[in-house]
N, C-alpha and C positions, 0 to 999 in steps of 0.2 A: 922327211916330212910326209905324212899321209895325206893323200888327196881325197877329199870328200866327193863321192859320186852324187851328182845332181839327179833328183827324181825327174822323170819326164813330165812335161806340162800336160794337164788334162785339157779337154775342150774348153771347160769353163775358165781354166787358168789362161788359156790363149786368148779367149774373148776378153777377159778382164785386162790382160796386158794390152790388147789393142785399144780397148776403151780408155784405159789409163793414159796411153800415149796421146790419144785424141784430146783428152781433158787437159793434159799438160800444155798441149799446143794452144788450146783455147785460152787457158789461163794466162799464157804468155802474150796474147794478142793485145798490144797497146797501139798508141798512135804511131810509134816508130815502125811497127810492123806493117800497119795499114798503108804506110807511105813507101814501103820497100817492096817492089814487084817481085824480087827474087824470094823473099821470105813468104810472101803471099802465095807464090807458086808452090813452095815447099809445103806450106800448111795444107793447101788444096790437094796436093798429091798424097800427103799423109792420111787425110780423111778418106780419100778413095781407096788407099791401101787397107785401112781398117774395114771399110765396107766390103771390099773384095775378099779380105781374109775371113770375115764372118760368113759370107756367102759360101766360100770354099769349105770351111769347117762344118757348118751346119747343113749345107745342102739346100736345094730349092724346096724340097718337100718335108723337111724336118718339122715335127709337130711340137707345139707347146704341150706341157703336161696337162692332163685332164684329171679331175678329182671326183670323189664320190659325194652323194647328197649330204653325208654327215660332215663333210669338210666346209660346207657353205657357211659363210659368216652370218651371224644373226642380223646384222645390219651392214649393208655394203657401203663403205665409206665413199663419199663423193670426192672426185678430184677436180681441180680447176674451178672455174666459176660455177655457181649453183642456181643463179636466178637472173637470167638475161633481162636487161632493162629495155631492150629494143621494143618500141611500141607495137610494131607489126607482129613480133613474136608473141607478146603478151596477149594480143587479140586472138591469135591462133590458139594459145594455151587455154584462154577463157572458154573457147568453144570446143575444148577437148580435141583440138587439132583436126576437126572434121574438114576444115577448108585448107589444111596444109597439103602442099604438093612438093614432092622431091623432083627437082629439075635435073635432068641428065643431058649434058650438051658438050660443046667443044668438038673435038675430032671424033665424031660418031656418025654413023650412017643414018640413024633414026633417033632424033632427039625425043626425050621422054618427059612426061609429067605424071608422077605416080603418087597416088594417095596411100594412106596407111593400109586401106583395104586391098589395094593393088599389091602392095608388098607382102601382105599376109597371104595372098593367094598364090604366091610363088612357093616353090619347094622350101620348106623351113628346115633350119638346122638348130640344134640345141647343144650347148657345151658348158661344162663346169670348169672354168679356167681361173687362173690367178692374175690379178691386176698388180703390176709392179710400178710404183711411182718413183720418179726421179728423186723425190724427197727422202726415200728410204723405206716407206711402208708398203705393205702388200695386203691384198684382200681377195678372197675367193667368192665368186658368184656364179649363178646359173643364168646363161644368156641365151635368148632365142631371137632369131632373125633370119633374114634372107641372105644367103651367100652373095657377096658382092659380085662374084662371077656370073650369077644368074642375071643380074641387072645389066652388066656389061655385055653379055651375050645378046640380050634383047635390044640394046642400043646399037650394037655393031661397031666394034672398035676399028677405026681407020688406021692404015699402016704407019702413018707419021706419028701417031700417039706414042708417048713414052711414059707418061705419068698420069696418075689419077689425083685430082685436087678436090678437096672437100671444103666448101665454103659454108660458114656457120653463122648462127644468129647472135652469138655472144660477142659483145663489144668490150675490148680490153684497152687499158691505158697504154699508149705507145711510149713506153719508157724502159728503164732497166728491169730485167727479170726479177731482181731482188725487191723491186717496189711493189710487186704483185703477190699477194698472199693467196694461194690456192684455197678456194672455198668462199671467197668474198663475192659480193654481188658485183656485177659488171659496171663499168663506167657509164654514166649518163651524159658525159660531155660530148659535144659535137665532134671532138677530136678522137673519140674512141675508134679503135681499129677492129674490124671484124676478124674473128679468129679463122684461121685456115690451116690446113695440113695437106700433106701429099705422100703418096707411096708409089713404088714402081709396080710393074705388072707381075713380078715374081710374087709379091705380097698380095696384090689385088686378086690373083687367081688361086691363092693358097686356100685349101679347104677349110681352114679355121677362120678366115677373114669374113666377118659378118657385118651386115647393116642391122644392128640390133634394135628391136622395138620392145623387147621384153626382158625383165630382170627378176629372177627367182619366182617364175610362174605368174608374174603380175605385169601389167603395162609398165613400160619404162618410166620411172618418176622424173619430174623436171630436174631435180638436183643431180640426177645421173645422166641427163642429156636428152630428155624427151623432145620431140617424138622419135628421134633416130640418132644413133651414135655408131661410130666405127668400133669394132672389136678386132684387135690385132695382137694375138697372143704372144708373138715373138719379139715385140718391141715394148719400150717403156710407155707409160701412160699418157705422156703429153702428145704422142702420135695418134691417140685414139680420139679423134674429133667428136665433139658433142654438138647437139642442136643443129644437125646437118640440114641445110636448106637447098644446097645445089652441089652437084658433082660435075666437074669439068675435066675433060681429057685434053691434055696439052702435049706439045713436043718439047717445051722448055718452060722454066719458071721466069723468064726474063721480064715478062709484062705483068707479073703477079706479085703484089706486096713488095718486099725488098729484094726479090729475086733469088731467095735461098730455099724456097719450098715450104715454108711454114712460119707461123707467127714467132715462135720461140727461136727458130733457126735464124730468122732475120736479126735476132738479138744476140746470137752467138752460140746457140745450142747446136749439137750435131744433127744433120738431117737423118742419118740412119742410126736409130737408137736401139740396136739389137741387144737381146739378152739371152 
């Protein structure tokens, strides 16, 4: 019997393998698993393995592909919520965000309050990158903003800090992920949960990680996250927080939301959504 020689796995293949394993584990999470400490420990270790494997394969400084002007989509498709119903946010938008301030706090040496003018005065970076949505679609746009590293350097990161958390203005219904259709307006119910996301300092200081205030040479539209959104080219779209109001540096997620590091993560999505 002839033995067929297996082709070596590419980087992308290895990443898909890791992501697939994580998805299977998530799909298998039911009440019996949540009540079994040994299985929970296994799931937790498997997710860390996927995260560690992607970091090892891609490296800390691997860049997301960048494209040409001719590749830019005629209309950049909006992901997630597109019209925050929060009254304070709507008042800021009505005044073209002149009174908006980005608060930077938590484990920093110098808390900051930055206006859009302050952010635009920082060294700017422009990139033409692709947005990959967990739903399966992608879109290429030209983003302009301040590197997150510039803001963190001005705030002064304290040694105990491990993560950067983004607190946002959009309120979502606290339910099953399948109950929320990306693109719908946010919940006006008092039970709405403010969207939040987080990244580690490998991604925070990555040269392509932007606090974006411009899209396709125009001010960032509300549907795409105005006045400020995160651009994180090496992860899926749900990691790229929109309508950012506050940045908090923390040592853990224990006291934030459901303790998993993000709105969707609290509902079962993976914290590290590398592509």
